[in-house]
C-alpha positions as CSV (number, residue, x, y, z in Angstrom):
1,M,27.8,-5.0,89.5
2,K,27.9,-8.3,87.5
3,Y,25.4,-9.7,85.2
4,L,24.3,-13.1,86.4
5,H,21.4,-14.7,84.5
6,T,18.1,-14.4,82.7
7,M,15.3,-16.6,83.8
8,V,12.5,-18.1,81.7
9,R,9.7,-20.4,82.8
10,V,9.3,-23.6,80.8
11,S,6.4,-26.0,80.5
12,D,8.4,-29.0,79.2
13,I,11.9,-29.7,80.4
14,D,12.7,-32.2,77.7
15,A,11.5,-30.0,74.8
16,S,13.3,-27.0,76.3
17,L,16.6,-28.8,76.7
18,N,16.3,-30.1,73.2
19,F,15.8,-26.5,71.9
20,Y,18.5,-24.8,74.1
21,C,21.1,-27.6,74.3
22,D,20.7,-29.9,71.4
23,L,19.7,-27.3,68.8
24,L,21.2,-24.1,70.0
25,G,24.3,-25.7,71.6
26,M,24.0,-24.4,75.1
27,K,25.5,-26.6,77.9
28,E,23.7,-27.6,81.2
29,I,25.8,-26.2,84.1
30,S,23.7,-27.2,87.1
31,R,20.3,-28.4,88.1
32,Y,18.4,-27.9,91.4
33,D,15.1,-29.6,92.4
34,N,13.2,-28.0,95.2
35,D,10.7,-30.5,96.6
36,K,9.1,-27.9,99.0
37,G,8.7,-25.2,96.4
38,R,7.8,-27.8,93.7
39,F,10.1,-26.5,91.0
40,T,13.3,-27.3,89.1
41,L,16.0,-24.8,88.1
42,I,18.3,-25.7,85.3
43,F,21.2,-23.3,84.5
44,L,22.6,-23.3,81.0
45,A,25.6,-21.5,79.4
46,A,26.7,-20.7,75.9
47,P,29.7,-22.9,74.9
48,D,32.1,-19.9,75.1
49,D,30.8,-19.0,78.6
50,E,30.9,-22.6,79.9
51,E,34.2,-22.4,81.9
52,Q,33.2,-19.1,83.6
53,A,29.7,-20.3,84.3
54,Q,31.1,-23.5,85.9
55,K,33.2,-21.3,88.3
56,E,30.9,-18.4,88.9
57,K,27.4,-19.5,87.7
58,R,27.4,-16.6,85.3
59,P,26.5,-15.7,82.7
60,T,23.7,-18.2,82.4
61,L,20.2,-18.8,81.3
62,E,18.0,-20.2,84.1
63,L,15.2,-22.4,83.0
64,T,12.5,-22.6,85.7
65,Y,10.1,-25.6,85.6
66,N,7.1,-25.4,88.0
67,W,5.9,-28.9,88.8
68,D,2.3,-27.9,89.0
69,P,0.8,-26.9,85.6
70,E,0.5,-23.2,85.2
71,S,-0.6,-21.0,82.2
72,Y,1.9,-18.2,81.4
73,S,0.1,-15.3,79.9
74,G,1.2,-11.8,79.3
75,G,4.9,-12.7,79.1
76,R,5.0,-14.4,82.5
77,N,7.2,-17.1,81.1
78,F,10.0,-14.5,81.0
79,G,11.1,-14.3,84.6
80,H,13.8,-11.7,85.4
81,L,17.3,-10.4,84.9
82,A,19.6,-10.9,87.8
83,F,22.6,-8.9,89.0
84,L,25.2,-9.4,91.7
85,V,25.7,-6.2,93.7
86,E,28.2,-5.0,96.2
87,D,25.8,-3.5,98.7
88,I,22.1,-4.4,98.3
89,Y,20.9,-1.9,100.9
90,A,22.8,1.0,99.3
91,L,21.6,0.2,95.8
92,C,18.0,-0.3,97.0
93,D,18.2,3.1,98.7
94,K,19.5,4.7,95.6
95,L,16.8,3.2,93.5
96,Q,14.1,4.2,95.9
97,K,15.3,7.7,96.0
98,G,15.3,7.7,92.2
99,G,11.6,6.9,92.3
100,V,11.8,3.1,91.8
101,T,9.4,0.9,93.8
102,I,11.2,-1.9,95.7
103,N,8.7,-4.7,95.0
104,R,10.5,-7.3,97.2
105,P,12.6,-5.5,99.7
106,P,16.0,-7.0,100.8
107,R,14.6,-8.1,104.2
108,D,17.1,-11.0,104.4
109,G,20.1,-8.8,103.3
110,H,20.4,-11.1,100.3
111,M,17.7,-10.6,97.7
112,A,15.5,-7.8,96.3
113,F,13.3,-7.3,93.3
114,V,12.5,-4.1,91.4
115,R,10.9,-3.4,88.0
116,S,12.4,-1.5,85.0
117,P,10.4,1.3,83.4
118,D,9.2,-1.3,80.9
119,N,8.0,-3.6,83.8
120,I,10.9,-6.1,83.5
121,S,11.5,-7.8,86.8
122,I,15.1,-7.3,88.0
123,E,16.5,-9.5,90.8
124,L,19.3,-8.0,92.9
125,L,21.5,-10.4,94.8
126,Q,24.0,-9.4,97.5
127,K,27.6,-10.4,96.7
128,G,29.0,-12.8,99.3
129,D,27.2,-13.5,102.5
130,A,23.9,-11.8,103.2
131,L,24.1,-8.5,105.0
132,P,22.7,-8.4,108.6
133,P,18.9,-7.5,108.6
134,K,18.4,-3.8,108.7
135,E,15.6,-1.2,108.7
136,P,13.7,0.1,106.9
137,W,14.1,-3.0,104.7
138,Q,13.5,-5.7,107.4
139,S,9.9,-4.6,108.1
140,M,9.0,-3.3,104.6
141,P,6.2,-5.2,102.9
142,N,6.2,-6.5,99.3
143,S,4.7,-4.2,96.8
144,G,3.0,-5.4,93.6
145,E,4.5,-8.3,91.6
146,W,8.1,-9.2,91.4
């Protein structure tokens, strides 16, 4: 398993980049605008992590800016922790057998979401290409928030 990124939602890109980059010294690694989803993702790295982040996109801080105004209450501005995993199906099976609810099953063989005991959202991403769709995950519905 590899630690990938932490995501936080931001309401003002310029103010956030001023804080994280100009004041804290982080470096912008990449930016992605999604017209269909109406959001922008900006990945930042600490100066000492910049070279690794350029190659592997980790470890980074993901700033998510939703184009439509939204109020973030109850800590919703903190998004999730993300981990790259060797076998998303095997890990989800282990978590489920350990009593963890799979909030967003890995129907696509690529991504799943679970929650920690403290309700922190955890994103699991399959290393390499997505695995072929497989039951019970393919037909499993979402559960709760992720």
